[in-house]
C-alpha positions in Angstrom: 26.4 15.9 63.0 26.9 18.5 60.2 27.5 16.9 56.6 30.3 18.5 55.2 29.4 16.9 51.5 27.4 18.9 49.1 23.7 18.0 48.8 24.5 15.8 45.6 26.5 13.2 47.9 25.7 11.9 51.0 28.0 10.9 53.6 27.4 7.4 53.4 28.6 7.6 49.8 32.1 7.1 51.0 31.7 5.5 54.6 30.0 3.5 56.5 29.1 4.1 60.3 27.1 3.0 63.3 26.2 4.4 66.3 27.9 3.7 69.6 25.9 3.1 72.7 28.0 5.9 74.4 27.3 8.6 71.6 29.9 9.0 68.6 30.1 6.7 65.6 31.8 3.6 64.6 33.9 3.9 61.5 34.1 1.2 58.8 37.8 1.0 58.5 38.1 -2.3 59.7 38.3 -3.8 56.5 41.0 -1.2 55.5 43.9 -3.5 55.5 47.9 -2.2 55.7 48.9 0.3 53.4 52.8 0.4 53.3 55.0 2.9 52.0 57.2 0.1 50.0 55.3 -0.3 46.7 57.4 -0.5 43.6 54.9 -0.7 40.6 54.1 -2.6 38.1 52.6 -4.9 40.2 50.7 -8.2 39.2 47.1 -7.0 40.3 46.0 -11.1 40.1 48.3 -11.6 43.2 47.0 -8.7 45.3 44.6 -9.0 48.6 42.1 -6.4 47.7 39.4 -5.4 50.5 36.8 -2.6 50.8 37.2 0.6 51.9 34.2 2.4 51.3 31.8 2.9 48.0 34.9 4.0 46.3 38.1 2.8 47.5 39.6 -0.7 48.0 43.4 -1.1 49.2 45.6 -3.7 49.1 48.0 -4.9 52.1 50.9 -3.8 49.4 49.6 0.1 49.3 47.8 -0.3 45.8 44.7 1.7 45.7 41.6 0.6 43.4 39.3 3.5 43.2 36.0 3.0 41.6 34.7 5.4 39.0 31.0 5.5 39.1 29.9 7.3 36.1 29.2 6.0 32.9 32.2 6.1 30.7 31.7 7.1 26.6 35.0 8.6 25.8 34.6 11.6 27.6 37.5 10.7 30.1 35.4 10.7 33.2 36.9 7.3 34.1 40.2 8.7 34.6 39.3 12.1 35.8 36.7 11.1 38.5 39.3 9.0 40.2 41.8 11.6 40.0 39.8 13.7 42.3 39.8 11.1 45.1 43.3 10.2 44.6 44.4 13.9 45.0 42.9 14.6 48.5 43.4 11.0 49.8 47.3 11.7 49.1 48.2 8.5 47.1 50.7 8.3 44.1 48.8 7.9 40.8 51.2 5.5 40.3 49.7 3.1 42.8 46.0 3.2 41.7 44.1 1.4 39.6 40.6 2.2 38.2 37.8 -0.1 37.7 34.3 1.1 36.5 31.7 0.9 39.3 28.1 -0.8 38.6 25.0 0.9 39.1 24.8 1.6 43.1 22.0 4.2 43.9 22.8 3.5 47.6 25.9 4.9 47.5 26.6 7.0 44.5 24.6 9.7 42.8 23.7 11.1 39.5 25.3 8.1 37.8 24.8 9.8 34.5 26.9 10.6 31.4 24.8 13.5 29.9 25.1 17.3 29.4 28.7 17.5 30.6 28.1 17.7 34.2 30.1 14.6 35.5 32.8 16.5 36.6 31.1 19.6 37.8 28.9 17.5 40.1 31.8 15.2 41.2 34.0 18.3 42.0 33.7 18.6 45.6 31.9 15.3 46.7 34.7 13.1 45.1 37.4 15.2 46.8 35.8 15.3 50.3 35.6 11.5 49.6 39.5 11.0 49.8 40.1 14.2 52.1 37.8 12.7 54.4 39.7 9.2 54.8 42.9 10.8 54.7 41.9 12.7 57.7 40.6 9.8 59.7 43.8 8.1 59.2 45.7 11.2 60.2 43.9 11.7 63.3 44.5 8.0 64.3 48.4 8.3 63.6 48.5 11.8 65.7 46.6 10.1 68.8 49.1 7.0 68.5 52.0 9.3 68.7 50.5 11.6 71.1 50.7 14.9 68.9 48.2 17.2 67.1 47.0 16.0 64.0 47.6 19.6 62.9 51.3 18.2 63.3 50.6 15.4 60.9 50.7 15.4 57.2 50.0 12.6 54.5 51.7 12.0 51.2 51.7 8.8 49.0 49.8 6.5 51.9 52.3 7.4 54.5 51.7 9.4 57.4 54.4 11.8 59.0 54.7 14.1 61.8 57.1 17.3 62.5 59.6 14.8 64.2 60.2 12.6 61.1 58.5 9.4 62.3 55.9 7.8 59.8 53.4 5.1 59.7 51.6 3.7 56.7 48.0 4.0 56.5 47.5 0.5 57.1 49.4 0.7 60.6 46.4 3.2 62.0 43.6 1.5 60.5 42.2 -0.5 63.5 42.7 2.7 65.7 40.9 5.3 63.1 38.1 2.7 63.5 36.9 4.2 66.9 37.0 7.8 66.2 34.1 10.2 65.0 33.8 11.1 61.6 35.3 15.0 61.2 32.5 17.4 61.0 34.7 19.3 58.6 37.7 18.5 56.2 40.0 20.8 54.6 40.3 20.5 50.6 43.7 21.3 49.2 44.5 24.7 47.6 44.8 24.3 43.9 48.3 25.2 44.1 49.0 22.2 46.4 47.8 19.7 43.6 50.0 17.0 42.7 47.6 14.7 40.6 44.7 17.4 39.2 46.2 19.3 36.8 48.6 16.9 35.3 48.3 15.2 32.1 47.2 11.6 32.9 46.8 8.8 30.1 43.4 7.4 29.5 43.2 4.3 32.1 41.9 2.0 29.8 44.6 3.0 26.7 46.1 -0.3 27.0 42.7 -2.2 26.9 41.5 0.0 23.8 44.7 -0.1 21.4 45.6 -4.0 22.0 41.5 -5.1 21.9 41.1 -6.2 25.2 37.7 -6.6 26.2 36.2 -3.5 27.8 33.3 -2.5 25.4 29.7 -4.0 25.5 30.5 -6.0 22.2 33.2 -7.7 24.1 30.7 -8.9 26.8 30.2 -12.6 26.9 28.4 -14.8 29.6 28.1 -18.7 29.8 24.7 -19.8 27.9 24.2 -16.5 26.1 23.0 -16.5 22.5 22.7 -13.5 20.4 19.5 -11.9 19.2 19.0 -9.5 15.9 15.9 -7.6 15.9 13.7 -6.8 12.9 11.9 -3.4 13.4 9.2 -1.5 11.1 11.1 -0.4 8.2 9.1 3.1 8.5 8.0 5.1 11.2 4.4 4.6 10.9 4.2 0.9 9.8 3.3 -1.7 12.5 3.9 -5.7 12.3 0.7 -7.6 11.0 2.3 -11.5 10.2 5.7 -13.3 10.1 6.8 -16.3 8.4 10.1 -17.8 10.0 9.6 -21.2 8.4 12.9 -20.8 6.2 14.6 -18.8 9.0 14.3 -21.6 11.5 15.9 -24.3 9.1 19.5 -22.0 9.2 22.1 -24.0 10.8 22.8 -22.1 14.0 19.3 -20.0 14.3 17.7 -21.3 18.1 14.5 -19.7 18.0 12.6 -16.7 16.6 10.2 -14.5 19.0 7.7 -12.1 18.3 7.3 -9.1 20.5 5.3 -5.8 20.2 6.0 -4.9 16.3 9.2 -6.7 16.4 10.9 -9.9 15.4 13.8 -11.5 17.1 16.2 -13.7 15.6 18.2 -15.7 18.2 21.3 -17.6 17.0 24.6 -18.9 18.5 26.3 -15.9 16.7 25.7 -12.4 15.4 26.4 -13.4 11.6 23.9 -16.2 11.9 21.4 -14.2 13.8 21.6 -11.4 11.3 21.3 -13.6 8.3 18.2 -15.1 9.8 16.7 -11.7 10.5 17.5 -11.1 6.3 15.4 -14.1 5.7 12.3 -13.5 7.6 9.1 -13.0 5.5 7.4 -10.0 7.0 4.0 -8.2 6.5 3.7 -4.5 7.7 0.9 -2.2 7.7 0.6 1.6 8.1 -0.4 2.3 11.4 0.3 6.2 11.3 1.4 9.0 8.8 4.3 7.9 6.9 6.2 11.2 6.9 8.7 12.7 4.5 11.5 15.4 4.6 9.7 17.4 2.2 6.6 17.8 4.6 8.6 18.5 7.4 9.9 21.4 5.5 6.8 22.8 4.7 5.5 22.3 8.3 8.2 24.0 9.9 8.3 27.1 7.8 4.6 27.2 8.7 5.2 27.1 12.2 7.7 29.9 11.9 5.1 32.2 9.7 2.2 31.2 12.2 1.2 32.5 15.6 1.1 29.6 17.8 4.0 29.9 20.0 5.2 29.8 23.4 7.3 32.4 24.8 10.3 31.4 26.5 11.7 34.8 27.5 10.6 38.4 27.3 12.2 41.3 28.0 10.8 44.8 27.1 8.8 45.2 23.8 10.3 43.6 20.6 7.1 44.3 18.5 7.4 48.2 19.6 11.1 48.2 18.9 10.6 46.7 15.5 7.8 49.3 14.5 10.3 52.2 15.3 13.3 51.1 13.7 15.0 52.1 10.8 15.9 48.8 9.5 14.4 45.3 10.3 17.3 42.2 9.5 15.4 38.8 9.2 17.4 35.5 8.5 16.3 31.9 8.5 18.4 28.9 9.6 17.6 25.4 8.8 19.2 21.7 9.9 18.0 18.3 9.0 17.5 15.0 11.3 20.8 13.8 12.3 21.6 9.9 13.6 24.3 9.6 16.1 26.3 6.9 14.3 28.1 6.0 17.5 31.5 3.9 16.7 30.0 0.8 18.7 26.6 0.0 17.4 24.0 -0.4 20.2 24.0 -3.5 21.9 23.3 -4.9 25.2 23.2 -8.5 27.7 20.4 -9.3 29.7 19.5 -12.2 32.0 16.3 -12.4 33.3 15.2 -15.3 35.8 12.9 -15.7 38.3 15.3 -14.5 41.1 17.0 -11.5 39.3 17.5 -9.5 36.2 21.3 -8.9 35.2 21.9 -6.1 32.8 25.2 -5.5 31.5 26.5 -2.9 28.5 27.0 0.1 27.5 24.1 2.7 28.9 24.4 6.5 29.6 21.6 6.2 32.1 22.0 3.1 34.1 19.5 3.8 36.9 16.7 5.0 34.7 17.3 2.1 32.5 17.0 -0.3 35.8 13.7 1.6 36.3 12.3 1.2 32.9 13.2 -2.4 32.8 11.6 -3.1 36.1 8.5 -1.9 35.0 8.4 -3.6 31.8 9.0 -6.5 33.5 7.0 -6.0 36.2 9.7 -6.5 39.0 10.9 -4.3 42.0 13.9 -2.3 40.8 16.1 -4.1 43.5 15.7 -7.2 41.6 17.5 -5.3 38.7 21.3 -4.9 38.7 23.1 -3.2 36.0 26.8 -3.3 35.1 28.3 -0.8 33.1 30.9 -1.2 30.1 32.8 1.2 28.2 31.3 2.8 25.3 32.4 3.3 22.1 30.4 6.6 21.6 27.3 8.0 23.3 26.4 11.4 22.1 23.4 11.4 23.9 21.8 8.0 22.1 23.1 5.7 24.9 20.4 8.0 27.1 17.8 6.1 26.2 18.3 2.7 26.4 15.6 1.2 24.3 18.1 -1.9 23.3 18.3 -2.7 27.0 14.6 -3.3 27.3 14.4 -5.5 24.1 17.0 -7.6 25.7 15.2 -7.9 28.6 12.0 -8.5 27.1 13.2 -11.2 24.6 15.4 -12.7 27.7 12.4 -13.0 29.5 10.4 -14.8 26.5 13.5 -17.1 25.6 14.0 -18.1 29.2 17.9 -17.7 28.7 20.5 -15.1 28.9 20.7 -12.9 25.4 22.5 -10.0 23.9 20.8 -7.9 21.2 23.6 -6.7 18.7 22.4 -4.2 16.1 24.0 -3.9 12.6 24.8 -0.3 11.4 21.7 -0.1 9.2 19.7 -1.1 12.5 21.5 1.8 14.4 20.8 4.3 11.6 17.4 3.1 11.0 15.6 2.5 14.5 17.6 5.4 16.0 16.7 8.6 18.2 17.5 11.3 16.1 18.7 15.3 16.5 15.2 16.9 15.6 15.0 19.0 12.5 14.9 22.4 13.5 14.3 25.9 11.9 15.5 29.2 13.5 14.0 32.6 12.0 16.3 35.5 13.7 15.0 39.1 13.3 16.7 42.2 14.8 16.0 45.7 14.8 18.3 48.8 14.1 17.9 52.5 15.3 20.6 54.8 14.8 23.1 51.9 14.0 22.3 50.1 16.9 20.7 46.9 17.9 17.6 47.7 19.8 15.4 44.3 19.5 16.1 40.8 19.0 13.5 37.8 18.2 14.5 34.6 18.1 11.7 31.9 16.7 12.0 28.4 16.6 10.3 25.3 14.9 11.2 21.8 16.0 10.1 18.4 15.3 8.6 17.2 18.4 10.7 19.1 21.0 11.7 22.6 21.8 15.0 24.1 23.2 15.7 23.7 27.1 14.4 26.3 29.1 17.8 27.8 30.2 19.0 28.3 26.5 16.8 31.3 26.1 19.0 32.8 29.2 22.2 32.2 27.1 23.8 35.1 25.2 22.5 37.8 23.9 19.8 37.1 26.7 20.8 40.6 28.7 22.5 42.4 26.2 19.8 43.7 24.1 16.7 45.5 25.9 14.0 44.2 23.8 14.6 40.5 23.4 12.1 37.8 22.6 12.4 33.8 22.4 9.5 31.9 21.2 9.2 28.4 20.0 6.7 26.0 18.3 6.7 22.3 17.5 5.3 19.7 15.2 4.2 16.2 16.9 5.8 13.5 14.9 5.7 9.9 15.0 9.8 9.7 14.6 11.5 9.3 17.5 13.8 12.4 18.4 16.0 13.1 21.3 19.4 14.5 22.6 22.0 14.5 20.4 25.7 15.9 21.4 25.2 19.0 22.8 21.4 19.3 22.3 19.8 22.5 20.6 23.0 24.4 21.0 24.8 22.4 18.5 22.6 24.1 15.7 21.7 27.4 17.7 25.2 28.3 18.0 25.6 28.4 14.2 22.6 30.5 13.6 23.2 33.0 15.9 26.7 33.5 15.5 26.3 33.7 12.1 23.5 36.2 12.6 25.6 38.2 14.4 28.6 38.4 12.1 25.9 39.3 9.2 25.2 42.2 11.5 28.4 43.4 12.1 28.6 43.8 8.6 25.6 45.3 7.8 26.1 47.7 10.8 29.6 48.1 9.4 31.4 47.4 13.1 34.1 45.2 13.6 32.7 41.8 14.4 34.7 41.5 17.8 33.8 44.7 18.7 30.2 44.1 18.4 30.1 40.9 20.6 32.4 42.8 23.3 30.0 45.9 23.4 27.0 43.7 23.9 29.0 42.1 26.7 29.4 45.2 28.5 25.7 45.7 28.7 25.4 42.6 30.4 28.1 43.4 33.1 26.7 44.2 36.4 23.5 42.6 35.7 20.9 41.9 38.9 19.1 38.9 36.2 19.6 35.7 37.9 18.3 33.9 35.2 21.4 35.1 32.7 23.3 31.8 32.9 26.6 32.9 31.3 29.7 35.2 32.5 29.9 38.2 30.5 33.6 38.5 32.1 34.3 35.2 31.3 32.9 35.0 27.7 34.8 38.6 26.9 38.2 36.8 28.2 37.9 33.8 25.9 37.1 36.1 23.0 39.9 38.3 23.6 42.3 35.2 24.2 41.1 33.5 21.0 42.0 36.6 19.1 45.4 37.1 20.3 46.1 33.2 20.0 44.8 32.9 16.4 46.6 36.1 14.9 43.0 37.6 14.1 42.9 39.8 11.3 46.6 38.9 10.5 46.2 35.9 8.6 48.5 35.1 5.4 47.2 35.7 2.3 44.9 33.0 0.7 43.6 32.4 4.4 40.5 33.6 5.3 39.3 33.4 9.1 35.8 33.2 10.9 35.2 33.7 14.1 32.6 32.4 16.6 31.9 32.5 20.8 29.4 30.6 22.6 28.2 29.6 26.1 26.4 26.3 26.7 26.9 23.4 29.2 28.5 25.9 31.9 31.5 26.4 29.8 32.6 29.5 27.6 34.3 28.8 24.3 35.8 31.0 21.5 37.2 29.6 18.3 38.7 31.1 15.1 38.5 28.9 12.1 40.9 29.2 9.0 40.0 28.3 5.4 41.8 28.0 2.4 40.3 27.4 -0.9 41.8 24.1 -3.0 39.9 24.3 -6.5 37.3 26.8 -5.4 36.7 24.4 -2.5 36.7 25.5 0.9 39.0 23.7 3.1 39.0 24.1 6.7 43.1 24.2 7.8 43.2 25.3 11.4 40.9 25.7 14.4 42.1 27.8 17.3 39.8 27.1 20.4 40.2 28.9 23.5 38.2 27.6 26.6 37.2 28.5 29.9 36.2 25.6 31.9 37.7 26.4 35.3 40.0 24.1 36.7 41.6 21.7 34.4 41.5 18.3 35.9 43.3 16.2 33.4 44.8 18.7 30.9 45.5 15.6 28.1 41.9 14.3 28.2 40.5 18.1 28.4 42.7 18.6 25.2 40.9 15.3 23.6 37.4 16.4 24.2 37.9 19.8 23.0 39.8 18.6 19.8 37.0 15.7 19.2 34.0 18.4 19.9 35.5 20.8 17.4 35.9 18.0 14.9 32.5 16.7 15.3 30.9 20.0 15.1 32.9 20.9 11.4 32.0 17.4 10.1 28.3 17.5 10.9 27.9 21.2 9.8 29.8 20.5 6.6 28.5 17.1 5.6 25.6 15.7 8.1 22.5 15.0 6.3 19.5 13.0 7.0 16.1 12.4 5.4 12.7 10.3 5.1 10.7 9.0 2.6 7.3 7.5 3.4 8.5 7.4 7.2 11.6 5.3 5.9 15.2 6.6 6.9 17.2 7.1 3.5 20.6 6.6 4.9 21.3 3.5 6.2 25.2 2.9 6.4 28.2 4.8 5.8 28.7 4.3 1.9 25.9 7.1 1.7 25.9 8.8 5.2 29.0 11.0 5.1 31.0 11.8 8.0 34.0 13.8 8.2 37.0 11.6 7.2 40.7 11.9 8.7 42.3 13.7 5.8 39.5 16.4 6.3 40.1 17.4 9.9 41.8 20.4 11.0 44.7 21.3 13.1 42.9 22.3 16.4 45.3 24.4 18.7 43.7 24.5 22.2 44.4 27.1 24.7 42.8 27.4 28.3 41.9 30.2 30.3 43.9 30.1 33.9 41.3 29.9 36.5 40.8 28.7 39.8 36.8 28.5 39.4 35.6 24.8 39.9 35.6 22.7 36.9 32.9 22.5 34.4 32.2 20.1 31.4 33.6 19.7 28.1 32.0 17.0 26.3 30.1 19.0 24.2 30.6 22.9 24.7 33.2 22.9 21.6 31.0 21.5 19.0 28.2 24.3 19.1 30.9 27.0 18.0 32.5 25.3 15.2 29.8 25.4 12.5 29.2 28.9 12.6 33.2 29.6 12.8 33.4 27.6 9.6 30.7 29.3 8.2 32.0 32.9 8.6 35.1 31.8 7.4 33.7 30.4 4.3 31.8 33.7 3.7 35.3 35.4 4.2 36.8 33.2 1.6 33.9 33.1 -0.9 31.2 35.8 -0.4 28.6 33.0 0.4 26.4 33.4 3.3 25.4 30.0 4.4 22.0 29.4 6.2 21.5 25.8 6.1 23.2 22.7 7.1 25.0 20.8 5.9 27.2 23.3 4.1 28.4 21.3 1.1 24.8 20.3 0.2 23.4 23.4 0.4 26.3 25.8 -1.2 25.2 26.1 -5.2 27.2 24.1 -7.6 28.5 26.9 -9.3 29.9 28.1 -6.2 31.1 24.6 -5.0 32.6 23.5 -8.0 33.9 27.2 -9.4 
C-alpha cells in the first residue's frame, strides 16, 4: 500500500491498522463514538465522554472534537494553527473543536520541535492528510450503507450527506468504517474551498492567559513537589571548591541543600524560601579557565577579520581579481554584542525521578532531545522518560537546550522526591545561553559604476553562520561572491537566538546596500531590483530565496508605505530580506523629537504563502518587528572577568510600550504552501530603522545597539 503522506509523517501517525487474514486492513475506528449533528456550544467539557480516534483526534458522543497539537507552543501560535489544518480537512466546525497540548510521542508524532519557524511548514500536508483520510473513511462507510458511490457524498460539520439529501452523523458509520481498507490516496481541499484556514481564529489559550489560569510551566504543581533554587558559578571560567550550608539549613522552610557538579541546589517548600536560602550560601570558587572580558572579545574578533584563517562557505567567480581590477572598493565593518534571551517566563522545569520512571513537565522547545539527554544523564532507557509540555512564556531559542530540565532531573534523583527548578531573573540573565557576539566585514568592488565583487567575512564567538545563509541574497546576483567565516572558542555558552545569525546579518547587509546605493548614486530600490533580475532563471540549486517573490514584497512595500512621499519631518528607511523560507520587506518611518530618532511606524510586507491564521500571523509579524527594533536600538550585554554585567531589567534595557511603533502588515496573496513567521520579520527591522536614522540625521550606524553607539552630540543635539 502506498503511503500518501509526506516522509515527515508516517501513516501510523493518524490511524491504527492491523493485517486481516484475508488481506486488507482493520481500521482503528472502533474507539470512535457517535458524532451527532446537533451540537450547541458552549459545552461543559467535564461532562463529555471522549474516546481516542487516533493520535491527533478524540471525539465525544455529542460531536465535540478534541484535537491534540503536537508541537511545543512558545507564543508562535501553533497550538491554534496546527489543529486548524486537521479540522479543515476533517470538515468539522471550529466551534465544536477543543485543543489540547500533546505530550512527547515519538511513535506517532515527528519533529516535535519549536525552532526555525518550521512547525507549520512541516505540518502543512501531513496534518491535512490526517483529517482528510479520517473523513474519507467515514464517507466510504456511509456510501456503502446507502448503496451509492462515495463520490456522490460530501461531509460538512461532522455530518455526511448524499445527493438525495440523506444524512448520517460521523458516529453512525464508525463500526462499518472499521472494516474498510485505508484509502491509498485522499484528495485535499482546493484553497478556494477552505472554511477554517485563512480565517481569523483567536488563540485557543486566550481565556487562560488573560484570566491567569494554570497554563505555563511556572503554574505547574504536583503532590509532594519541592522547589529548588540553584546557585551556579558567578563567572564563566570558575568552578566550585567548597560550600558551607550550615546557616541555610536553619532557615524555616529549607528542606535540603544538594551539591551536584559545580552547582548547589537549595530545596524548600516554596520559591521564596529556596531563593532566600541560596543567597545565604557561603561558597568558595576558584578560577578553572580564562575569565573573559568584552574588551578582549572586541579585539579578538577584529584580529580574526584581519587574519587569514577562514573557512569559505561559498565562492563564486574570483573576488580577489574583481577587487584588483576595481575602480573603487568599499569596505565596512558591523558589530553586535552578546544578547540574553530574556523570556518573560524565567526557566523552570519539573522532574520526578523514581526507579520505575522519569516524569518531566515544563516549557521546552525540544522535548525529544531533552528526553534523550536526561536518559543519558541518569543512565536510563529513553523509554523510561516521559515529557509533558506546558505553554511557554517565550522561548526565542533559549528553551531549545533543556539544561534546566537536566538540573531538575539530577536534583530529583539525588533528593529522591519530585522537584521543580525555578530560575530567578538574575539566574536567567547570568546563567544563560547567549546570542554570540559577531562582527561582519563586507567589501564590494565597483567597476564602471557597477558592483563586480562582494566579499563577506564573519568573525563570531564560538559558532559561525549556518551553511544555508551564504545562499541567501545577494548570492547569485553578483558574479564574484565569497563568504568566509572564522570563530573564537569561548567558555561563555552561546546558541540560537531568535532568527539565528540573520538577526544581525540582515542589518549589516541591508545597511551596506543602502550605503552602496548612495555611493553609486542609484535609487536604493532600483539597486535591489536590478540585482534580483540577475538571479531570475538561475540554475543554481543552492540559491534558497526566490527573486520573484522577493521582488514582489519589495514592490508592494514601496506601494503600501508611500515610499518617497513621506510628510515633512518623517524620514523613511528600507530593508528587504529572506530567511526561514519567508520573504519580507519593511519600511521604517522615523521622526526627530528633541533631536532624538523615534520610530513611529513600520510597514511590513510578507510572502509566507498561504496564511493559515491571519490573526495569529499578524501577531507574529508585529512581535518580530518590535523585537528587532528593540534589540537593535537598545540591546546590550557585557562580561568582565567572565561575569555578566547586566543581571536584571533595572540595568538591561528592553523596548518599552511607549517606544513601540505602529506596525502595518500586508500579505502577498499566494496559494503556495505556508512558510514560517516566528522569526523572518525580526532581521530586516534593524536595517530599516538604521537607514531611516541615516535619512533623518545623516549618521551611518555600524554597531548595535544604536542608542549606545550614536555620538552623544548627535544623540542629544
